[in-house]
C-alpha positions, -999 to 999 in steps of 0.1 A, spaced: 833 -397 653 830 -435 659 820 -459 631 808 -494 640 795 -523 619 767 -546 631 742 -571 617 708 -559 606 685 -567 634 658 -593 626 623 -579 626 634 -543 632 615 -520 608 638 -491 617 669 -510 606 652 -522 574 641 -487 565 676 -474 571 691 -501 549 667 -494 520 672 -457 523 710 -459 520 708 -483 491 684 -459 473 707 -430 479 739 -448 469 724 -467 440 692 -451 428 689 -475 399 679 -505 419 646 -511 437 647 -516 474 620 -511 501 620 -518 538 597 -547 531 621 -563 506 651 -558 529 633 -575 558 620 -603 536 655 -610 522 669 -610 558 643 -634 571 638 -657 541 674 -661 528 684 -697 519 702 -713 549 731 -723 527 737 -687 517 745 -677 553 732 -643 542 739 -615 567 732 -579 558 754 -554 577 748 -519 587 776 -493 594 768 -465 619 786 -433 627 777 -423 662 744 -441 659 735 -428 624 733 -455 597 756 -445 568 765 -477 550 753 -512 541 767 -545 530 750 -576 515 771 -606 525 767 -643 518 776 -674 499 763 -681 463 743 -712 473 729 -719 438 763 -723 422 778 -757 415 812 -741 423 817 -742 460 833 -714 480 819 -684 460 813 -655 484 795 -623 476 798 -588 492 782 -557 479 790 -525 498 772 -492 495 779 -461 516 757 -429 517 773 -406 491 775 -378 517 792 -400 543 821 -415 523 857 -411 535 849 -419 571 860 -455 572 826 -471 569 834 -488 536 867 -503 549 851 -515 581 822 -531 562 846 -548 537 869 -561 565 839 -575 585 824 -591 554 857 -607 543 863 -621 577 828 -637 578 831 -651 544 865 -665 551 852 -682 582 824 -698 561 850 -714 538 848 -690 508 877 -693 484 867 -665 460 850 -632 467 829 -613 443 820 -576 447 802 -551 425 818 -517 425 806 -485 408 828 -476 379 845 -445 393 882 -440 401 876 -438 438 855 -470 441 878 -489 418 909 -479 437 892 -490 469 887 -525 456 921 -528 440 938 -517 473 921 -546 489 935 -571 464 906 -574 441 910 -576 403 885 -562 377 864 -586 357 833 -579 337 811 -548 338 773 -541 337 752 -511 330 722 -496 349 696 -482 324 667 -459 330 636 -451 309 615 -420 314 583 -440 313 560 -410 319 572 -390 289 589 -413 263 570 -426 233 571 -464 237 572 -485 206 536 -494 195 523 -527 208 531 -554 183 505 -578 171 507 -613 185 519 -639 159 499 -670 152 503 -696 178 516 -670 204 496 -660 234 505 -633 259 498 -639 296 508 -624 329 526 -639 358 494 -637 378 479 -663 354 504 -688 368 494 -682 405 481 -717 410 511 -734 394 542 -713 386 564 -743 379 564 -738 341 579 -703 348 605 -719 370 616 -742 343 618 -713 318 638 -692 342 661 -721 350 668 -726 313 675 -689 305 697 -683 335 722 -708 321 729 -685 293 729 -653 313 764 -636 312 781 -642 345 814 -651 360 796 -674 385 778 -704 372 742 -706 385 719 -736 385 682 -733 394 674 -768 406 656 -761 439 620 -752 431 611 -743 467 641 -720 469 630 -703 436 595 -698 450 610 -681 481 637 -660 464 619 -651 431 582 -659 429 572 -647 464 597 -618 466 577 -588 477 590 -566 448 579 -591 421 548 -578 404 529 -607 390 504 -586 371 531 -567 352 553 -597 345 547 -608 309 549 -643 295 547 -653 259 534 -688 252 539 -707 220 513 -734 215 505 -732 252 541 -735 264 559 -706 282 586 -695 257 597 -660 268 591 -637 297 599 -604 312 599 -604 350 588 -571 366 595 -556 400 579 -525 414 584 -505 446 557 -489 467 559 -457 446 562 -451 409 594 -471 401 593 -502 379 621 -525 369 627 -556 348 650 -580 365 651 -607 339 640 -609 303 647 -641 285 636 -667 259 638 -704 259 665 -718 236 640 -734 212 622 -701 206 650 -676 201 652 -653 171 615 -647 169 613 -614 189 593 -630 217 613 -613 245 608 -579 230 571 -587 226 568 -596 262 588 -567 275 569 -542 254 535 -553 267 548 -552 303 561 -516 298 528 -504 283 509 -519 312 533 -504 337 528 -469 323 490 -474 323 493 -484 360 510 -451 368 546 -460 370 568 -432 358 604 -446 358 616 -479 344 649 -494 353 669 -524 340 704 -538 340 726 -552 313 759 -570 311 781 -547 291 788 -576 267 752 -585 261 748 -567 228 714 -582 218 697 -571 250 714 -537 250 700 -533 215 665 -542 226 666 -517 255 680 -490 233 650 -496 209 627 -490 239 645 -458 247 665 -468 278 696 -448 285 727 -460 304 729 -440 337 757 -458 355 781 -487 353 794 -512 378 825 -534 376 827 -569 391 858 -573 412 871 -607 422 896 -617 449 909 -652 454 916 -663 490 943 -686 503 
């Protein structure tokens, strides 16, 4: 058996479908479609040098890697590699070859620190530690049985608060960009992010093929976007919230919970049967909100970090 690693071919629907399929099998709690894989490959920010990799065993795709630089961080030299191998094709060297190829590419690009998410299992953790990575923070994947769970009743909208959808901002999404940029500053992370490039945000967030504008909820206070819950959906029955946040001036009023609840109710009415989200393990307030909705932790990942040079 021969394992090779190569770049995902541009404009190749077969490659994109294989990449999405392996991601789904290895990590079923994150949404991925051939369309989203191809979009991210084609529309990645040039400063990210993003190159998705595919591992093949005798021509059969069995592993993937997302490789690039963190272009929206004020800290230069932050590299990212996330590797997933088909659960029935582990132990064949694909993960090691993907990691080595990714590390060599990031080193050549000038990366000084590498960040990799690893499933919290003894085997995956040992794999990272043998390569010189050290464990940092952790995060949970959560799932909600949207078809059968009893969602909390829809809350009444407080005076001065209006609920809208992302689609209502189609002509001018800049107010949502400003709110997203503010909330990301307080998102738990070991990499500092700054959203300062509106055009990049439009490409990477607003126009992303998985973002569902109709199911994205926005709470306005006196006409100003104050909280939001951004929704992604695949081409089936899977729904996920990728960011729920509140502007600093409006916190403590339950607006994020209000927005997310309305999004979940609309998602169920639209026929979505599974809801997914992710939480930093140390983000107690958001974990409490998701527990209130009925989400359950289904898996945990650990961020591993390796300094170069």
